N, C-alpha and C positions, 0 to 999 in steps of 0.2 A: 799311448800305446807304442813304444819304442820299436818292439820285434814284437809284430800283431800275433806269432804263432805260440810265444813265450809267456806267461804269466808273471808274475811282481817276484817269485822266487827263482826266476828262468827255467821253470819247467815248461815240458812241450803242453800245451793245451789245444792247438790245433797243429796240422801236417798240411801248410800250403806251399813251401816249396822246399828246397834242399838249400838253395840259395839262405846266408847270413845263419846255418841254423850250426851249434859249434861243434866240433869234431867229438865230444864227450857223449852228444846226445846221438849223433849219428851212431857211432859205435855201439851205445846203449841199444836202439832200436836194433841193431844187427846180432850183439850178444843174446837181447829176448826172443828173435827170431831162430837164435838157433835151440833155444830149451823148446820151440813150438814144432820143430820139423818133425819128431819124432811121433807127435800125437796121432797125422795122418795114417801111422803105421798100426795105430791099436785097432781092437773091435770096436771101443765106444770111442768114438773121435772127437772126443766132446769136452771141454775145461769150463767150469761155471766162472769165470772172473768177468761175464758181462751178462749174468743173470737178471733178468729184469729191466735191461736197458733199449731200449728202442731206435735202431738205425734204420734212417730214411736212406736209400739210394734212389738219387736224383741224376739221372743221366739226361742230359740235354742235349746228346749227341751218342751215338752208335756206338756199342761197346760187346764185345764178347766175353775175352778173356777177362779183361779187369772189372766188370762188371760181377761177372761168375766167381771169378776168384773172393774179390769182397765178399759176396754174397756169402760164399763157403766159409770165410775166415769169420763173419759175423755168426755165423751157425756153429760154429766149433766152440766161438766162445760163447756159446749160450743166449747169444741175444736176440730180440725179435727183431725180424729184418722185415724192412715194408720198402717194396721196389714200387715206386711212382711210375707210374703210365705217361710219360710225359706226353707223347701225341692225343692221348685223351683226358688229360689233365685240364684244369682250368687254367694254364699257364698258355696253353692253345687255343685259348679264349679270349685275349688278350692281358691277362693277370700279369702283374711285374713280380720279377724275381723274387722280391724284397717282401712282397702279399703274402708268395708261395711260401716262402719260407715262414713269417709268423702266423698263418692259420697250421702249419705243420705244428711248429713250436707252442701252437696251444692246445696240441694234441699231446702232448707232453714228449716232443722227441728228446733225445740224450745227442743223439750224432747224425751231424749230414755230413755222407760221399755225394761228392760233386763231380762232374761231369761238365764242361759246358765250352761252346765255341768261343765265348768270347775271354780273351787272357785277362784277370784279374778278378773275374767272378768267382773265386770264393775269398778271394780277400774280400771284397764288397761286403758277402756273408758275414764274414767274423767280425767286419767293423760294425756292420749292423746291429750284431748279437752284444758286441760290447757296450753299443751306445744306447742300446734299448733293455740293458743289466739282466742280460741274459746269458753271463758267462761259462754259464753251468751246460750250455750247450756246445757240441764241439764240431769243428770242420773237420774232413778230411780232403785235400786236391786229389780227383782221378782223374786230371787231367785236363787244363785249363787254356783253349788256342793253341797258339806257340808258344806260349810261357813257360809251362813247368809242366812235368808228370812224376812227381816227386818218389810215389810208392815203386815204379819201375824205375828207377835210378837207384831205390836203397835195393830192389829185389837183383840189379845187376851186381851194383856190391856185393851181395851176400853171394851170391854166384862166383864171383874173381876172388872172394875171398875163401871161398869152400874149396875151392880148384888150385889157386894160387899162394895162399894162407898171408904172404907180404904184400901190400901195396908198397913199399917203399923203394923196388927194385923194378918195378915195371914197367914195361911199355904200350901202351894200349892206343888203340885206330879205332877210331868210330868214322865210317864209311858212308856215304851216299847225302840223300838231301836234308842236309843239316839245316840249311836254310827253314824248313817250315816242320823242324823239329822238335817239338818239348822234351822229347827222351834223351836228344842228344846234349840240350842246355843243363837236365836234371845231370846228366851221368857224367858234363863235366865238372858242374860245382863239386861233385861227389867225390869226381878221381883227384882233384886238385884239393878238399877239404883234407882227403884222407893220405897225402902225403904223395900219390903217385908221381913221377920224379919227369916222366914225359907224355903228355896227351898231343895226340895226333887227330887231326881231321881232314878226313882224304875227299873231294870231290869237284864236280866241274865247278867253275869260277862263280857260276850262276847257280850255285847250289850252295855255297860258302857264303856266311854272313860276315859282313864285317865288324870287326871288334874280336875276331877271334885269339888273334895275337894277345891284344890287353886282359884274357883270361887266361894266359897263359900256354897255349894252345898251338903245336907247329903244325900247318896248314901244307895240304901237297893235291897236284891239283894232275900228278903222275901215279895210278894207282899202284905200280912196282915199286915207284921211290916209297912212298909210304908204308906200304907193308914190312919192310927188310926189318928183319930182328925183332919184328912185334910179338908181345907174349900173350895178347888177349885182342881180337877184333870184334868190335860191335857194328855188324851190317845194318843200315836201316833201310827201311823201304821208300821208294818215291811218293811223296804225298800229294798224289792228282787232285785231291779234293780241294788241297790249299792253294794248288798253282794257279796263278795269273798269268795267261800269255805263254809264249812258246819259250820257256827254259831248255827244252831240251828236244834235238831233233827227233828221235822215234826211244822206243823201248831198246828194242835190239840193237841201236847202237850206243845205248847209253849201256846194255851188257857187255860190248864188246870190247870197252874204256872201263868200266866202273863192277863188272858182275864180280864175285869171288868166284873164281874156278880154283879146280884143285893145284894147276900150275902155280897159280898167284897164292894160292894159300902156302904152298912150297918155300914160298920168299921169307916167311913168317917162321918165327923159332920153332923146331918140330914138336915142342910141347902145348905150342898156341892152342888156344881156345876159341870158338867162332861163337859168338852170341845174336839174336838178332828178337827184337823185343816182339815182334809180330804184328798183323798179319803178314807171313812171309809173300813174297811173290818169287817163283821161282823161275828163272831163267831172266829175270830180271837185273836183281841185283845178288842173286845167289844159284849155282850151278845146286841140282839135285842132287848130283855127287858130294858136295859140301855139306848140305843141308842135314842128309844121312848120315855123314862119313863117323868117324870116329871121334873127329875133335870140338866135331857139335855140339852144343851143351845146351839147346835151343827149350826141349820138353824139362829137362831139371829146373832150367828158370822157372817155368808156368809153375812147377811144382813147389820151389821156394818163394815163389810168390804168394802162397796162400799164408805160409808161415810169416813173411814181412810183414803182410797186412792184419796177420794176429796180433803180431805186436805195437804197429802203429797205433792200432785201435786203442788194444789192452792198456798202452801206455798214457795216451790221450784220454781215453774215458777213467783214467784211474788220477787225474791231475784235476783237483781245484781251480776255478776262474780268479 
């Protein structure tokens, strides 16, 4: 398996990460999502593309938006959706991840949507399905550890494309806890794949991982400097649940230096858009006046997320192993 996401014909059979995906596949997903956006406005919000398919949502970490939008996307594609309650499942009794997968595969699962605290868990599942001759079963990564959150990255790209049309003349700033953010990694890979000429990372030294420059990212520790003239601002929350040790003095101090206020937003281009993957912490990384203001596109991101996840699932489900 050279690229475990692609079959021998170069088609997408699992979505594990944006890293390594050809630009043509990323654009195909975004174009397919465009065709699904209007379904939400119909009286009957369904298409039959996955009728008879069984989708298992395996969320080993808490989630509201992602799990709900995957469930809605599955149902709009007419799939049968099974939400596994991990706390009440055999996994909580010590069953291994791969044993859980084998048992669910025996129930004729067609797709696993997986969120896991361990980086690489969806890759492990995809490799196991390949090794056990079950390549007709597909895996979609709904977030693994600090590693990747590809559908969030894709819906962010869809949102940027919707409002800005062309990626090749944009400056995009990602602000906040980049060290712990799988969304930041997915966004950076997607932005560079789609030809964005300047990607900036803004945050305190303690929350900027090494290696960003090698990914083609300009780093800033001064918020005001980093925001000058940008077209898109992607705000990230502080991932306190992933932090070990004191990386920041306090949430109030963080807001003073890195909170997106109307004054700081004014440093960006007048038509700049403000994005956030959620959940938002108002008064920590973003001021309510900005979050609820005319430049924020945070709720449209959530709406577009349904269409993007429909696109990913329908493309992956239509691919033979």
